[in-house]
Structures are given as structure tokens and as C-alpha cells.
C-alpha positions in Angstrom: 175.5 74.6 -87.7 173.5 71.5 -88.8 170.1 71.5 -87.1 170.9 74.2 -84.7 169.0 77.5 -84.7 169.8 80.8 -83.2 167.1 83.4 -83.9 167.2 86.7 -82.1 167.7 85.8 -78.4 166.3 82.3 -78.6 168.6 79.2 -79.0 167.0 76.0 -80.3 169.1 72.8 -80.1 167.8 69.9 -82.2 171.0 68.0 -83.2 170.7 64.6 -81.5 173.8 63.5 -79.5 175.2 67.0 -79.3 176.4 68.8 -76.2 176.2 72.3 -74.9 179.1 73.6 -72.9 180.3 77.1 -71.8 183.8 78.5 -72.4 184.9 81.8 -70.8 182.7 84.0 -72.9 180.8 81.7 -75.3 178.3 78.9 -75.4 179.5 76.1 -77.7 177.5 73.2 -79.2 179.7 70.2 -80.1 179.2 66.7 -81.5 181.9 64.1 -81.7 184.6 66.8 -81.2 183.2 69.1 -84.0 181.9 72.5 -83.1 178.4 73.0 -84.6 177.6 76.4 -83.1 179.2 79.2 -81.0 177.3 82.1 -79.6 178.1 84.9 -77.1 177.3 83.6 -73.6 175.3 86.7 -72.7 173.3 86.9 -75.9 170.6 84.3 -75.0 167.2 84.9 -73.3 165.8 81.4 -73.7 166.9 77.9 -74.6 164.8 75.1 -76.0 166.3 71.6 -76.3 164.6 69.0 -78.5 165.4 65.4 -77.8 168.8 64.0 -76.8 171.1 67.0 -76.2 173.5 67.1 -73.2 174.3 70.1 -71.0 177.7 70.4 -69.2 177.6 71.4 -65.5 179.3 74.6 -66.3 176.6 75.5 -68.9 173.9 74.6 -66.4 175.4 76.8 -63.7 175.7 79.7 -66.1 172.2 79.4 -67.4 170.8 79.4 -63.8 173.0 82.3 -62.7 171.9 84.3 -65.8 168.2 83.6 -65.2 167.8 81.7 -68.5 165.1 79.1 -68.4 165.8 75.9 -70.3 162.9 73.9 -71.7 163.3 70.2 -72.6 161.0 68.9 -75.4 160.7 65.7 -77.2 161.5 65.7 -80.9 157.8 65.9 -81.5 157.4 69.1 -79.5 156.0 67.7 -76.3 157.2 69.7 -73.3 158.9 67.3 -70.9 160.3 69.6 -68.2 162.2 72.8 -67.4 165.5 73.9 -65.8 164.3 77.0 -63.9 166.2 79.7 -62.0 165.2 80.6 -58.5 161.6 81.9 -58.4 160.9 85.6 -58.2 160.9 87.1 -54.7 157.5 88.8 -55.4 155.7 87.0 -52.6 153.1 89.8 -52.4 151.9 89.0 -55.9 151.5 85.3 -55.1 149.5 86.1 -51.9 147.3 88.4 -54.0 146.9 85.7 -56.6 145.8 83.1 -54.0 143.2 85.6 -52.6 141.9 86.4 -56.1 141.6 82.7 -56.8 139.2 82.4 -53.9 137.1 85.3 -55.2 134.5 83.9 -57.5 133.4 87.2 -58.9 137.0 88.1 -59.8 137.6 84.8 -61.5 134.4 85.2 -63.5 135.4 88.7 -64.5 138.8 87.5 -65.7 137.4 84.4 -67.5 134.7 86.5 -69.3 137.2 89.1 -70.5 139.7 86.5 -71.8 137.0 84.5 -73.7 135.4 87.7 -75.0 138.8 88.7 -76.5 139.3 85.2 -77.9 135.9 85.2 -79.6 136.4 88.7 -81.0 139.8 87.7 -82.4 138.2 84.7 -84.1 135.6 86.9 -85.6 138.1 89.5 -86.8 140.4 87.0 -88.4 137.5 85.3 -90.3 136.2 88.6 -91.5 139.7 89.7 -92.6 140.0 86.5 -94.7 136.5 86.9 -96.1 137.2 90.4 -97.3 140.1 89.0 -99.5 138.0 86.0 -100.6 134.4 87.3 -101.1 133.3 84.1 -102.8 133.6 82.2 -99.4 130.5 82.2 -97.2 131.2 82.1 -93.5 127.7 83.4 -92.5 126.7 80.4 -90.4 129.9 80.2 -88.4 130.0 83.9 -87.8 126.4 83.7 -86.5 127.6 81.1 -84.0 130.4 83.3 -82.8 128.2 86.4 -82.6 125.6 84.5 -80.6 128.3 83.3 -78.2 129.5 86.9 -77.8 125.9 88.1 -77.1 125.4 85.4 -74.5 128.7 85.8 -72.8 127.7 88.8 -70.5 124.8 86.8 -69.1 126.8 83.7 -68.0 127.3 83.4 -64.3 129.6 80.3 -64.2 133.0 79.7 -65.8 131.7 76.3 -67.0 129.0 78.1 -69.0 131.6 80.5 -70.4 133.7 77.5 -71.5 130.7 76.0 -73.2 130.3 79.1 -75.3 134.0 79.1 -76.1 133.8 75.5 -77.2 130.9 76.2 -79.6 132.6 79.3 -81.0 136.0 77.6 -81.4 134.4 74.7 -83.3 132.8 77.2 -85.7 136.1 79.1 -86.1 138.0 75.9 -87.0 135.4 75.0 -89.6 136.2 78.3 -91.2 140.0 77.8 -90.7 139.9 74.6 -92.6 138.7 76.5 -95.6 141.4 79.1 -95.3 144.2 76.5 -95.9 145.7 75.1 -99.1 143.7 72.2 -100.5 146.8 70.0 -100.3 146.2 69.9 -96.5 143.2 68.2 -95.1 142.0 69.5 -91.7 138.7 68.2 -90.4 138.8 69.1 -86.7 141.2 69.9 -83.9 143.0 66.8 -82.5 145.5 67.2 -79.7 146.9 64.1 -78.1 148.1 63.0 -80.5 147.8 65.3 -83.6 146.4 63.2 -86.4 147.2 65.3 -89.4 149.9 67.8 -90.4 147.8 70.9 -89.6 147.1 69.7 -86.1 150.8 68.8 -85.7 151.8 72.4 -86.6 149.1 74.0 -84.4 150.1 71.8 -81.4 153.7 72.6 -81.8 153.0 76.4 -82.1 150.8 76.3 -79.0 153.5 74.5 -77.0 156.1 77.1 -78.0 154.0 80.2 -77.1 152.6 78.7 -73.9 156.1 77.9 -72.8 157.1 81.5 -73.3 154.2 82.8 -71.3 154.9 80.3 -68.5 158.5 81.6 -68.2 157.1 85.2 -68.1 154.6 84.5 -65.4 157.1 82.7 -63.2 159.6 85.6 -63.7 157.0 88.1 -62.6 156.3 86.1 -59.4 153.0 84.4 -60.2 152.3 80.8 -59.2 151.8 79.4 -62.8 149.6 76.5 -61.5 146.8 78.8 -60.4 144.7 80.2 -63.2 141.3 82.0 -63.2 139.8 80.6 -66.4 141.4 77.2 -66.3 140.8 75.6 -62.9 143.2 73.7 -60.7 144.4 70.4 -62.1 147.3 68.4 -60.7 150.5 69.2 -62.6 148.9 71.7 -65.0 150.2 75.2 -65.3 146.8 76.9 -65.6 147.7 80.6 -65.6 149.8 80.4 -68.9 146.8 78.6 -70.4 144.6 81.5 -69.5 146.9 84.0 -71.0 147.6 82.1 -74.2 143.9 82.1 -75.3 144.0 85.6 -76.7 147.1 84.8 -78.8 146.3 81.3 -80.1 144.6 82.4 -83.3 146.4 85.6 -84.3 149.9 84.2 -83.6 149.9 80.4 -84.1 147.0 79.9 -86.4 148.1 82.8 -88.6 151.7 81.3 -88.7 150.4 77.9 -89.7 148.2 79.3 -92.3 151.1 81.3 -93.8 153.6 78.5 -93.9 151.1 76.1 -95.5 149.6 78.4 -98.0 153.0 79.7 -99.1 154.4 76.2 -99.6 157.1 76.8 -96.9 155.9 73.6 -95.2 154.7 70.7 -97.4 153.0 67.3 -96.7 156.4 65.6 -97.4 157.8 67.4 -94.3 155.8 65.1 -91.9 155.9 61.5 -90.8 153.4 59.2 -89.0 154.2 57.4 -85.8 152.3 55.0 -83.4 148.5 55.4 -83.1 148.4 57.6 -86.2 150.3 60.5 -84.6 151.7 62.9 -87.2 154.8 65.1 -86.6 157.3 67.3 -88.4 160.5 65.8 -89.8 163.7 67.0 -88.2 164.7 69.5 -91.0 161.2 70.8 -91.3 161.1 71.4 -87.5 164.2 73.6 -87.8 162.4 75.7 -90.5 159.2 76.0 -88.5 161.1 77.2 -85.5 162.7 79.9 -87.6 159.3 80.9 -89.0 157.9 81.1 -85.4 160.8 83.3 -84.3 160.3 85.6 -87.2 156.6 86.0 -86.4 157.3 86.6 -82.7 159.9 89.4 -83.4 158.3 91.0 -86.5 157.4 94.7 -85.8 153.9 96.0 -86.5 151.7 98.9 -85.6 149.4 98.1 -82.6 146.4 100.3 -83.0 145.4 100.1 -79.4 148.2 102.6 -78.5 149.5 103.5 -82.0 153.0 102.2 -81.2 155.3 99.8 -82.9 155.5 96.5 -81.2 155.9 92.7 -81.7 154.1 89.7 -80.4 156.9 88.8 -78.0 156.7 92.3 -76.4 152.9 91.9 -76.3 153.3 88.7 -74.2 155.3 90.7 -71.7 152.7 93.5 -71.7 149.9 91.1 -71.0 151.6 89.4 -68.1 152.1 92.9 -66.7 148.4 93.7 -67.3 147.5 90.5 -65.4 149.8 91.5 -62.6 148.1 94.9 -62.2 144.6 93.2 -62.3 145.6 90.7 -59.6 147.3 93.2 -57.3 144.5 95.8 -57.6 141.5 93.6 -58.1 140.6 95.3 -61.4 139.6 94.3 -64.9 142.1 92.6 -67.1 142.5 94.1 -70.6 143.3 91.3 -73.1 145.0 91.6 -76.5 142.6 92.3 -79.4 143.4 92.0 -83.1 142.5 95.3 -84.8 
């Protein structure tokens, strides 16, 4: 099973030159006539393929018939495209979504609630770290976030809301840099391309979780290209970007902080490519995917409703919350860290 990963109901394929085929009851990954992995055909919810991995026509047919979305990524974690089953028949949701998009008051309400949750989550995570490290002073950065939260209700344009988000997120990442092992230098967020190991991990994590949300919104019947916080842009799936905002810091940033500070991922696990881009090595990628799955499936008590849940279930819950908000024209309730 070299460089293949099956965790819970997610199958990650990273072995270059391998091929996925379907037998009568199993999915089989082969390379040069050697079987690398066999799994029950009906035990998979999602499939992510990194780099040069082939799919047989029988496997493609099975994946489409089973409603399993396949995502194709580069070895560096850049999403290249998807193999997607037939879209949901929920045309009424899409019609409502188009109407809500034309409603400026509704868009402003949704944008404000999402950014408020994001800023509150930033504040909670900083305070949580500070309680365990009282010698670190985050006062200036917390003031910036608090000021943004105080100003948020008075903003009447989404562009103004995004301006507050930018200032608050800059302050948050200045704190985040001080929460990491001193072996890892993190000065600021760089995206295209990531210029240091921390940014490489953050970017990969954001791709993974946004990809999951995109699959969920399409399965529900949404048009993923129409968001409320993120405006229309050719080729961009804006609605998943709306929904990921409340999860970026607690899920991905928390995961990156854990794997770095525990020594599970080290500086030697990265390599540098053209234009200074930094990416995980192949073996470290497999480990990180396993850590990601563990975090998504780990059960915890969600104090909002005093029930056991996991982040993967919360993603589904939030898509359903957005569906109710769009259909009924009501407030959207984002996820808050408690």
C-alpha cells in the first residue's frame, strides 16, 4: 500500500503511474501488475487523486453511478478538476439561490454573519492559546479584532465588510506566527505560490476542506459558482469559499499548528520549486492527509447543542443551514468555536 491512503470513507491516491480499476465487488489500485490496495467498492464516499493516476472506464462508471465525486489535484495540492455525478434535481433551491443573489440586503446579512463568525473564531483561538501561554502578549492584535467586530454591524457594503476581515485576519496571523515552533518561520500569508512550509500546509488544508464543501453544496442542489460574500468571478466556485470561512482557523490552522508543534511534520519534509514555491514531499503528503482525516472525523462535544459531532458532520450541517436560509430568506447561523 505504498503511498496510498484509505482513511474512514476517503480514498487518497498518490502513487504515480498507478491505476484504479473495479472488480465485481472491490476497487483495486495496481502498478506494473502489482496490487497496491484493495478496498470494498461500496465503502468510499470521496476520492482524491494526486498527480498521474489512471482510472479504468469501469471504475469511472461505478464512481458516477455511486454518486462519488472524484477530485484531481497536482502533487502540490492544486485542484485541477473534478469528475462529478449528475447534479442534484433540486431546481427550486437553485432558483431561490439566484433570487437571493439579487437581494442586496440578504447578501449583506449573510456576509456579515459569516465574517462575524470568522472574527469571533479568530479571537477565541487566540485567547485559548494565551490562557496556556500567559507570557505572550496579544493585546494589540486582539484590539484590532475587537474593533473590527464592533464596526461590523455598521457596515453597509460587502466591500467594507471584507476590509474589516482583511485587517482582522492580518492581526490573527501575526498571533498565529507566534503560536508555532521556532523551527518554522512564518511572516505572512502567501498563497500563489506558498513561499514557506507553513503556507504550504495552510494552502493544502484549505484546498482539501473547500473541496469537501464544494461537493456538499453541489449534492444539495446549490449552484457552487454563486456566493453571497464572495462575488461572481469567472470559473470561481464562490459559495464553498463563503462556507469555508468559519472553518479555516479551527480546522486547518489548528491542524497545521498541531503537526508542526508536535514534530509530526518537519522542515526536511518540504522541497522548493520554481519561483520559490514550497511544497510537501511525497511521503510527508501522505502523512498530512492522514492527519487531516483524523481531525475531520474526531468526535468532540459541540456546546451549541451539547451533542457529540465531528468537523465533517458540521460541514454537512452548515450546508443544510445555508439551504434553509436561502429557501426561507432567513438568517444564516455559522459555526462558532466555543
